[in-house]
N, C-alpha and C positions, 0 to 999 in steps of 0.2 A: 571424609565428607560423605561418601556413598553410604556408610553405615548410619549416619545421622538421618540422611534422606530416607533410607529404608525403614528406620524406626518411625519416622514421621508418616510415611505412607501407610504403615500398619495402623497407627493411631487414628489417622483420618478415616481409613476404611472402617475401623470400629465405630467411629462417631457416625458415619453415614449409615452403616448397617443397623445400628441400634436406634437410629432416629434422632440422635442428639443434633446432628446436622440434617436438616430437612431439605427436600427439593426446592431450589431457588435461593437457598441461603448463600450469602456472599462470603468468600474467604479472602481476608486481607492479609497480605504478606507480613506487615508489621505486627499485627495481632498474633499471627501464628508463630512468628519468630520469638515474640515475647512470651507467649504461652508455653512453648516447648524449650525455651532457653537456647536457641540456635541462631545462626546468622540467616540472612535471607537467601543465601545460595542453596542450602538443602531444601528450603521451603519451595523455591522455584523448581528445583529438580523433582520434588515430590508432587507438586501441582502438575507439572508436565506429564509425569507418569500416570496420574489419575485421570487426566484429560485423555491420554492415549487409551486408557482402559475403559473409558466411557462413563466413569462415575462423576467426573466434573466436566464443565464446558466453559469456554471463554466467551464473554459478552463484552461488546464495546462499551466503554465508560464504566463498566462494573468489574471487569477482570474475571477471575475464576468464581463460578457458582456451582453448587451441587446441581447436576444435570436434571432437568425437568423433562420427563417423557411425555409424549403425546398420547391421546386416547388409544389410537391404533397400536402403538408400541406397547402400551400397558396390557392391552387385551392379548396381544401376541405373546408377551412375556408370561402372563398368567396361564395361558393355554399350555405352553410348554411346561411350566412349573407344575400344573395340575397333573399332567401325564407322569412326570417324574415322581411327584409326591405320591400319586396313586400306586406306582410301581413299588415305591419304598414301603408303603403300607401293606401291599400284597406280600412282598417278601418277608416283612416283619411277622406277618401272621404265620408264614410257613417255617420261619427260623427262630421263633421267639425262645428266649432263654429266661431263666428266673431273674437274672441281673438286668436284662434289657426291659423286662416287664416292670421291674421296680422303678427304673428310670422313666418309663412312659407314665406310670401312675403318679410319680412325683411331679412330673410336668403338668399333669391334669390337676393335681392338688393345688399347684401354684396358680393355675388358671382360675380355679374355683375361688380361692382366697382373694385374688385381685378383683374378680367379678363381684364378689360380695361387698367389697369395699368401693366398688365403682371406680377403680383406679386404672384408667386407660394406659398410662405409662407402664405400670407394673404388669398389666395384662400383656402388653407388647412383648416384654421380656419373657414372661411365662409362656406365651404362645411359641416363641422361638425355641424355648427349652423343650416343650412338648414335641414339636416337629423334629427337632434335632435328635431326640431320643428315638423316634421312629426311624429316622435316617440311619442311625447307628445300628438299630435292631435289624435292618435289612441285610446287614453283613456283606454288602456289595461295595467295595472300596471305590470303584469307578463311578458308581451311582452317587455315592456320598460326595465325591469330588465335584460332579456336575451340579448337584444340588447346592453345594457351597458357593459355586461360581454364580449360579443364577440368583441365589438368595441375595448376593451382594447388590444386584440391580433392583431386586423386588422389595427388599425389606423396608426401604424408606417410605414405601407406599402401603404396605400391607396393614399397617396399624391405623390408617386413616378412617376406615369404617367404624372403629371402636368408639368414636364419639357419637355415633347414631344411637339414639335411645333404644335400649333393649338388646343391643348387639352383643354385649359382653356375655350375658347369660345364655343367649342363643348360641354363640360361638362355643361356649363351654359345653353345652348340650351336644353340639356336633362333635366336639372332641371326645366326649364320653361315648358316643355311638361308634366312633372310629376305634377307640380303644377296646370296646366290647367285642367288635368284629375281629380285631387282631387277637385278643385273648381267647376267643372261641374258635380260632383257626379258620375263620370264614374269609379266606384270602380275596375272593372275588368281591364280596360285599365291602371289605375294607378298602379295596381299590376304588370302588364306585363312590363310597361315602367321602373318601379323601378328595377325589376329583371334583365332586359336587361342592364340597366345602371350599376348595381353592377357587373354583370358577365363580361362586357366589361372591367371594371377596373381590375377585378381579373385575366383575361386572359393576360393582359399586364404586370402585376407585375413580374411573374416568368421570362418572357423574359428579362425584365430590370435587374433583379438580375443576370441572366446568363451573360448578356453582361458586367456587372460590374466585375464579377468574371474572365472573359476572358481578361480583360484589363491588 
C-alpha cells in the first residue's frame, strides 16, 4: 500500500509543481482514487504526507486543497529563491560546459517559441526548463537539491504574471540577458540579473492574488 501512496505523492507533486493543480484547488478522495485506480487508503496517506510537507492544507467543509500562501509568505519565498537562483547563475557562468550551454539555449528557444505564440501554459513549462538547465550548469548538487525543494512551493505561483500583457516577451528578454551574461563568463552580472528577474516575478504575484480575492 505504501508503494501506491508513494506513487500518488509523486504524481500530485508533479501536478502542483507544473500548475495543473493550482493554489486553492480542492482534492476529492473519490476523484483521486478513480483517476489513479487505487483505493481511498493510499489517497488519504498521500494527502496526509503532502499536508505535512506544506503543499496541501485542510479546510473545514472542503477537505484538502492546494495550499494558498499569503503575500508575506510569497515575498519571503521569492527572496530566498532569488538568492539561490542568482548563485546558480553565477556558478553556471564560472563552470559552463558545451553541453550545459546547449541545454540553457534550448530552454531559451522554448521560451521564445511559447512567447511568440502567446501560450502562457507552454511558457510556464519552458521557463522551468530554462531555469533547471542553469541549476544543473551550476554543478553544485546541494544547491540543486535546495532549488528543487523551494521550487515545489514556488512553481504554482511563478506563472501567474504570465497573463499580464507583454510579460512573456519581457520575461524572454530577461532570460536572454541572463544567458548572455552566463555565456560571457560575467558571473556577477549573471547573479544580479537572475536575482532581479526573480524578485520582479515575486513582487507581482501577491498583487495578482489580491486582485483575484477582490473580484
